[in-house]
N, C-alpha and C positions, 0 to 999 in steps of 0.2 A: 569313799564318802567323806572321810576326814581330810582329805587332800582338796576335795571340792569345797568343804566348809572354809578351810583355811585360806583358800584361794579368795573367796568373797568375803571374807572375815571384815576387812575395812570397809568394803562397799555396804555391807549390812549394817554396820554401826550409822554411817552418814544417812543411809535410807531410813533407817529407824528414826533417827533425830528428825528428819524432814518429815517423816509420818506424823511422829507426836506433836511437832510444831503446828504442822498444817491442822490437825484435829483440834488442838486447844484454840486456835485461831478461828477455825471453823464455828465451834460452840460459842466464842465471844461475839464473833460477827453476826452469827444467827440470833443471839439475844438483843444485840444492839440494833438491828434492822427492824426486829419485831417492836421493839421499844419506840423508834424513832420513825418509821415509815407508817403514816395513818392507816393504808389499806393493805398493810402486810399479810393480815389473815385472809384476805379475799383472794390472794395467790394461792396456786395449787402447790402441794408439798413438794413436787418435782421441780417447780420453779424457785421455791423458796431455798431448797437444798442446793440448787445449781448456782444461784446468786452468792449464797454464803461462802460456797466452797471456792468460786472463782475469786472472791475477795482473799479468802485464806490462803490462797496460792502466790499472792503477789510477793511477799518475801522470798520464797523459793525462786519465783521468775527473776526477781533481782540478782538472786545468787548465781543463777545460770548466765545471766548477763556478764556478771563479773569475772566467771570463769571461762566463758567461752569467747569473749570479745578479742583477746590476744590472737586466737588461732585464727579467726575470721579475717582479722585486719592483714594476715600474712598467708591466706590460703593459696594464693598462686605464685608465692615463691617456691624455690627448689625444695625438695623432701628432705635434702641435707640440713635445712634449717630447723626440722623438728627436732625437740630435744625430750629428755625424759620429763622435764616439767610440764611440757604440753601434753604427754599422756597422762599425767597426774591430774592435770586440770581437766581432761576429758572424763577421767573416770569418777572424779568428784561431781562434776556436772551430771553425769548420768545417773549417780546414786541419789543426788538430790531430787532429780526429776522423778525417779522410780518412786522414792518416799511419797512425794506429793501425789502423784498419779495413782499409787495403791490407794491412798485415801479416797480420792476422787471416785475410785472404782467401786468403793463399798457404800457410796452415796447414792440413792435412789435417782435416776434420771431416765428420761423417756426419749434421749437422742442416740440411736444406734451408732450413727457414724462417728459421735464424740466418744462412746465408750470403746469402739475398736481403735480410735486414734490413741486414747490413753493407754490401752495395752502396748502402744509402743515404747512407753517408757521402761518398764522391765525387761522387754525383749530387747531393746537396745544396750541396757547395762550388761545384760548377759552375753550378747553378741561382741559388745566392746571389750569386756573383761576376757573373754576365752580367745579371742582371735586379734585383739590390737592392743595387747598390753605387754609388749616386749621391752618398753621403754628405751626403744631406739628409733632411728628414721624410717624403720619400715612400718610403723605404726601410721605413719603421715597419710598414705594413699586413701584409705577409705575413711579413717578418723575424721579427717578435714571435712569431707561431705557430711558425716553425721553430725558434727558440731555446727555446720552451718544450719541444719534443720533445727537442732536444740536452740540455737542462737535466735533464728529468725522465726521459728515456729511456736516454740514453748517460751522464749523470753520476751522479745519485742513484740512481735506479733501477737503473743498470747495475751499481752497486756492490754493491747489496743482493741482486740475482738472482745475480750472480757468486759472492757469499759464501755464499748458499744452495746453490747447485750444487755448490761446492766441498766443503761440509761433508757433503752427501749422497754425493757420489762418493769423497771421500778421507778426510773427517773420522770418518766412521763407523767407519773401520778402525782408529783409534788414540784416540777420545775416549770416556769414559764414557757411557752412554746418557742420564743426566739433564744432563751438560753439553752432549751434541750437541742435545737438544732444546732446551735454554735459549738457545743461541747460534742455531740455525735459527729459534726463534720470533722472535728479535730482528731477524733477516733480513726475516721475513715482516711483522712490524710496520713496518718502515722501508718495504718494497715497498708496503703497503697505502697508506700516506699518499702516497708519490710518484704510484702509479697513479691514485688518485682524484683528486687534484690536477690531474695531467696531462690526464687524459680529460674532465674536467669543464670546466677553464679553456679547453682548445683548443676545444671545441665551443661553449661560452657566448662565446667571444671571436669567432667567425666570426659567431654569432648577432646579436651586438651591432653587428659591422661588415659585416654582409651587403651593404648598398648599395654600400659603397665597395669591397668584394671583387669583387662582380659587377661593377662599373664598370671595374675593373682587369682581370679575366680574361675576362669576358664567357663565351662558351660554353666557354672552356677551364677555367673553374671546376671541372669535374668531375675534373680531374687533382689538384688539392690535395684535394679531398673524398675520391678513391679513396686517396690516400695517408693522409690522417688517420684513415680508417675503417680501414684495413689496420693502421696501427701501433697504435690503440687497441685494435682486436681482440686483437693480440698481447700487449699490457699486460694487458687483463683475463683472457686465458687463461692467463697465467703466474701471475698472481695467484690465481686460483681453484684452479689446479693446486696451487700452494704450501700453500693450506690444507688441500687434501686430503692431502698429504704430511705436514703438522703433525699432523693427526689420528692418522695412522697411525705416526708416530713416538712417540706417547704410549702406545701398547698394546705390552705386552710380546711378544715373539716367539712364534708359536704353539709349544706343547710338542710335543714329539716323543716318541713312545712307544718305551719300551725294555723289552724281555721279557726277564726272568730267564733265565738258562741252567740254573739249578738244577732238577733234576728234582723236588725236594720242594717248589718254590715255588708248585705249583699254577696254573702259566702266570700267575704275579702279573705286573701291569703297572705299571711304576714311570714317572711322568711326570718328564721332565728339561727344565728350562726353559734354553732356549739363551740367553736374556737376562735375567738375574735381575731381579727387581723387579716393583712392581705397576705399574699403569696411572698414568701422570704427570698431575697434575691440569694442565689447559691453562692458558696464559697469557691466553686470551681468553675473552670472555663467550660464552654459547652462541647469543646473538641476533646475533652479529657476521656470521657467514657469510650467513644469511639476508637481513640488512640489506644486505651486499654485493652479492648477487643482484638485491635490490630496485633497488639503485643501478645495476646495469647494464642492468637494464629501463629505468630512468629515463633513462640515457644514450643508450639505442638511441632512445627518444622523441625526445629533442634532437636525435640525429643525423638521424633521419627529418626532424624540421622542416628540416634543411639542405638534405636531398635533395629534399624538397618545394619549398623555394625554388629550387633549381636547376631542377627541372622547370618550375615555372610560369614563371620568367624566361626560361628556353629557348624554351618554346612561344611566349611573347609575342615574342621575337626572330624566331623562324621565320617567324611569321604577320605581323609588323609591318614588314617590310622587308628590305634586303639586310644581310648580316651584316659587321659592321665590326671589323676586328682589333682585339683588346685591347691595353691600355697596355704590358703586359709584353714583347710583341714588339718593339714601337718602343724600348723600353728596352734590350733586348738587342742591337737594331741599333746604339744609339747608342755601345756600348762596342766595336764592330767586330766582332760575332758575326751571321753571315748565317743565318737560319733558313729561307731559301728555297733551293730547288735551284738 
């Protein structure tokens, strides 16, 4: 137990710092939003909590961007380029994300998928520290994939998605329709770039390094593939949903009918537009959404190729001899973590 605590000592300190900072910013943000947003009290407590904590997490997301960007820029370079500094950056990023996400998990919210997604923060830190903290080039194989998820999901994509949700939930109560659409479309554009890069880079990375990944994980390769498929599914789902909302925001609200009370009006109907203005011209070309859906299909083919590789090599392992424990279990035992009963 002492060995385990000493292993995570530095990580716990960074995570605690991120937890405290996020908590203080959450309280401050909640108070400011309550003071500045006229209809704030009309929102449900779950929505209030979610909006406040998303804003409070922005400093941590910026920190994640800083610590993960160098790794993302050289993700397809040879593993020998990985240094001890890269390992340290990865551990710091995972610790920051863990602290912020742990605070997020104690805040009441009614989105089950988001709760499950935020559990990935602590899980990622434990996995990285126990298996990929040799501070040598052997950390590169899986760490690079994990760092890409942190960079595109929790950092850049997280800011874009959080900004879009805030505009939809809160901004629409105090912004003109044209400004609301323009700001939201900017979030959609940013989210498009991060989602496409994230999903494609991750699947292409594992396709490029499949032999090394299989040699490392063996039959346990199913675990990172499940995680990657689930994370990419969430990212594509959010992106396409945002485009649906973007299209609805361009349309003026449905007119309501108001019948005149005058007996001489011959039951005249007057159309009253709840939201003045005509349909806003889209910031995106008409072919973009079909192209994105085509890219989703293409990504699914690439992901299916990964699963095919898994089935093929698993079958060869089961029929070719006894199962040998993969390297990552030995790596975990080398830092004092016992994976056996």
